[in-house]
C-alpha positions as CSV (number, residue, x, y, z in Angstrom):
1,M,0.0,0.0,0.0
2,T,1.4,3.4,-0.9
3,S,1.0,6.1,1.6
4,T,0.4,9.8,1.0
5,T,3.0,12.4,1.6
6,D,2.8,14.1,5.0
7,T,2.0,17.7,4.2
8,A,2.8,19.0,7.7
9,P,6.4,18.1,8.7
10,G,6.6,17.4,12.4
11,R,2.9,17.0,12.8
12,F,3.2,13.4,13.8
13,T,6.6,13.5,15.4
14,S,6.4,16.5,17.7
15,L,6.2,16.0,21.4
16,P,3.1,17.2,23.2
17,T,2.8,20.0,25.7
18,E,2.7,19.1,29.4
19,E,-1.0,20.1,29.4
20,T,-1.8,17.8,26.5
21,L,0.1,14.9,28.2
22,A,-1.7,15.4,31.5
23,A,-5.1,15.6,29.8
24,T,-4.5,12.5,27.8
25,I,-3.4,10.5,30.9
26,V,-6.7,11.5,32.6
27,A,-8.7,10.4,29.5
28,L,-6.9,7.0,29.3
29,E,-7.5,6.4,33.0
30,E,-11.2,7.3,32.6
31,H,-11.4,4.6,30.0
32,G,-9.9,1.9,32.0
33,S,-6.1,2.0,31.3
34,S,-3.5,2.6,34.0
35,V,-0.7,5.0,33.0
36,E,2.8,5.9,34.0
37,V,5.1,8.4,32.5
38,V,8.9,7.9,32.2
39,D,11.6,10.1,30.9
40,D,13.7,7.7,28.7
41,L,14.1,4.3,27.2
42,D,15.9,2.7,30.1
43,A,13.2,3.9,32.5
44,A,10.5,2.4,30.2
45,R,12.2,-1.0,30.2
46,V,12.6,-0.9,34.0
47,A,8.9,0.1,34.4
48,V,7.7,-2.7,32.2
49,L,9.8,-5.5,33.6
50,A,8.8,-4.5,37.1
51,R,5.2,-5.3,36.3
52,I,5.8,-8.8,35.0
53,P,6.2,-11.6,37.6
54,E,9.0,-14.1,36.9
55,G,7.8,-17.2,35.1
56,S,5.0,-15.3,33.3
57,S,4.3,-16.2,29.7
58,V,5.1,-13.1,27.7
59,M,4.5,-12.3,24.0
60,T,6.6,-9.5,22.6
61,N,4.7,-8.4,19.5
62,T,6.7,-6.9,16.6
63,S,7.5,-3.3,17.7
64,V,10.3,-0.9,17.0
65,T,9.6,0.6,20.5
66,L,10.1,-2.7,22.2
67,E,13.4,-3.1,20.3
68,E,14.7,0.4,21.0
69,T,13.9,0.2,24.7
70,G,15.6,-3.2,25.1
71,I,12.3,-4.8,26.3
72,A,12.2,-7.4,23.6
73,K,15.7,-8.5,24.3
74,A,15.1,-8.7,28.1
75,I,12.1,-11.0,27.5
76,N,13.4,-13.2,24.8
77,D,17.1,-13.5,25.4
78,G,17.3,-15.6,28.5
79,G,15.3,-13.6,31.0
80,P,13.2,-15.1,33.8
81,Y,10.1,-15.3,31.7
82,E,8.4,-17.8,29.4
83,S,9.0,-16.2,26.0
84,V,6.0,-17.0,23.8
85,R,7.9,-15.7,20.7
86,N,10.7,-18.2,21.3
87,K,8.1,-21.0,21.6
88,M,6.5,-19.9,18.4
89,L,9.8,-20.0,16.5
90,A,10.0,-23.7,17.2
91,F,6.7,-24.3,15.4
92,D,6.1,-24.9,11.7
93,Y,3.5,-22.4,10.5
94,A,2.5,-24.7,7.6
95,T,1.4,-27.5,10.0
96,Q,1.1,-25.8,13.4
97,A,-0.5,-22.5,12.7
98,R,-3.4,-23.3,15.0
99,E,-1.1,-23.9,18.0
100,M,0.9,-20.8,17.2
101,K,-2.2,-18.7,17.2
102,A,-3.4,-20.2,20.4
103,I,-0.3,-19.4,22.4
104,A,0.3,-16.0,20.9
105,G,-3.3,-15.0,21.4
106,Q,-3.6,-15.7,25.1
107,P,-0.3,-15.1,27.0
108,D,-0.2,-13.8,30.6
109,F,1.3,-10.6,29.2
110,A,1.1,-9.1,25.7
111,L,3.6,-6.4,25.1
112,G,3.7,-3.9,22.2
113,S,3.0,-0.4,21.2
114,V,0.3,1.7,19.5
115,H,0.3,4.0,16.5
116,A,-1.8,6.7,18.2
117,V,-3.4,7.8,21.4
118,T,-6.3,10.2,21.1
119,A,-7.2,13.1,23.4
120,E,-10.3,11.1,24.4
121,G,-8.3,8.2,25.5
122,A,-8.6,5.8,22.6
123,L,-5.7,3.5,21.8
124,V,-5.3,2.9,18.0
125,I,-3.2,0.0,16.6
126,A,-2.7,-0.8,12.9
127,S,-1.5,-4.2,11.6
128,A,-0.8,-5.8,8.3
129,S,-1.9,-9.3,9.3
130,G,-3.7,-8.6,12.6
131,S,-1.6,-11.2,14.4
132,Q,-1.2,-9.2,17.6
133,L,-4.7,-7.6,17.7
134,A,-6.5,-10.6,19.2
135,S,-4.4,-10.6,22.3
136,Y,-4.7,-6.9,22.7
137,A,-8.5,-6.9,22.3
138,W,-9.3,-9.8,24.6
139,G,-7.0,-12.8,24.6
140,A,-4.1,-11.7,26.9
141,A,-4.6,-11.5,30.6
142,N,-2.6,-8.4,30.7
143,V,-1.5,-5.9,28.1
144,I,1.4,-3.4,28.4
145,F,1.7,-0.7,25.7
146,V,5.0,1.3,25.5
147,V,4.3,4.5,23.7
148,G,6.5,7.5,22.6
149,A,4.7,10.7,23.5
150,Q,4.9,11.9,19.9
151,K,2.0,9.5,19.2
152,L,-0.6,11.6,21.0
153,V,-3.1,13.1,18.6
154,P,-6.3,15.1,19.0
155,T,-8.9,12.8,17.3
156,L,-9.5,9.5,15.7
157,D,-9.3,11.1,12.3
158,D,-5.8,12.3,13.2
159,A,-5.0,8.8,14.5
160,R,-5.9,7.3,11.1
161,E,-4.0,10.0,9.3
162,R,-1.0,9.3,11.4
163,I,-1.1,5.6,10.5
164,F,-1.4,6.1,6.8
165,E,0.7,9.3,6.3
166,H,3.5,8.6,8.8
167,S,3.7,5.1,10.4
168,L,3.0,3.1,7.3
169,K,5.9,4.8,5.4
170,L,8.3,4.0,8.1
171,E,7.0,0.4,8.6
172,D,7.0,-0.2,4.9
173,A,10.7,0.7,4.7
174,R,11.5,-1.5,7.7
175,A,9.6,-4.4,6.4
176,Y,11.1,-4.3,3.0
177,A,14.6,-4.1,4.5
178,A,13.9,-7.0,6.9
179,Y,11.7,-9.3,4.9
180,G,12.0,-8.1,1.3
181,Q,8.3,-7.3,1.1
182,N,6.2,-4.2,1.5
183,S,3.9,-3.6,4.4
184,S,0.2,-2.5,4.4
185,V,-2.5,-1.6,6.8
186,G,-4.7,-4.7,6.8
187,K,-6.6,-4.1,10.1
188,I,-7.0,-1.3,12.7
189,L,-7.9,-1.9,16.3
190,E,-9.4,0.9,18.4
191,I,-9.6,0.4,22.1
192,H,-12.1,2.8,23.6
193,Q,-12.8,1.2,26.9
194,E,-11.3,-1.6,29.1
195,L,-12.0,-3.0,32.5
196,P,-9.5,-1.4,34.9
197,G,-6.4,-3.4,35.6
198,R,-5.9,-5.1,32.3
199,I,-4.2,-2.5,30.1
200,H,-1.2,-0.5,31.3
201,V,0.4,2.3,29.2
202,V,4.0,3.4,29.7
203,L,4.3,6.8,28.1
204,I,7.9,7.9,27.3
205,R,8.7,11.6,27.2
206,Q,10.6,11.0,23.9
207,S,9.9,10.3,20.3
208,V,10.2,6.6,20.1
209,G,9.0,4.1,17.5
210,F,6.7,4.7,14.5
């Protein structure tokens, strides 16, 4: 899918004001998410790992933010957790897709990021295949989103524009370099309300991820 050109440089990469950040936190909490704000990537990693009991099954969904913060490495490279991603790598998708979907869709913790957070407290996530969306929407017992503060936007329309005009271009380049194929927006999940205690958002006061 070819994205349009972003006509307002910095529109989707600028950090919000403190007032906007504070108001968005209130909106997220009013819609069921718990929120903490950290200053940098290392603090984000510490905050996330502190919430996951040793031995928990953890799925690190594909995310530049998880890579940049070192969270993916901490989970998958010999940490005190059950790495669902590592278990999946041992499966054969051609013959064991059902088993792969089952374990990826219902871990103790699903980790990832979002493409936008609206002023009304909606979390918006785009995906080519939708592989991570089932766990975010319902399957995982706990969800932790690690989000750069540049992803805060005013409205759902702005969230969708951010996905197609900004995030897709960057993900398309990453996917082509990594897999030799282009990316696309196949599915978009909007989380407007959640029961308190299931979704936790770690907001980083930096521009991180797509």
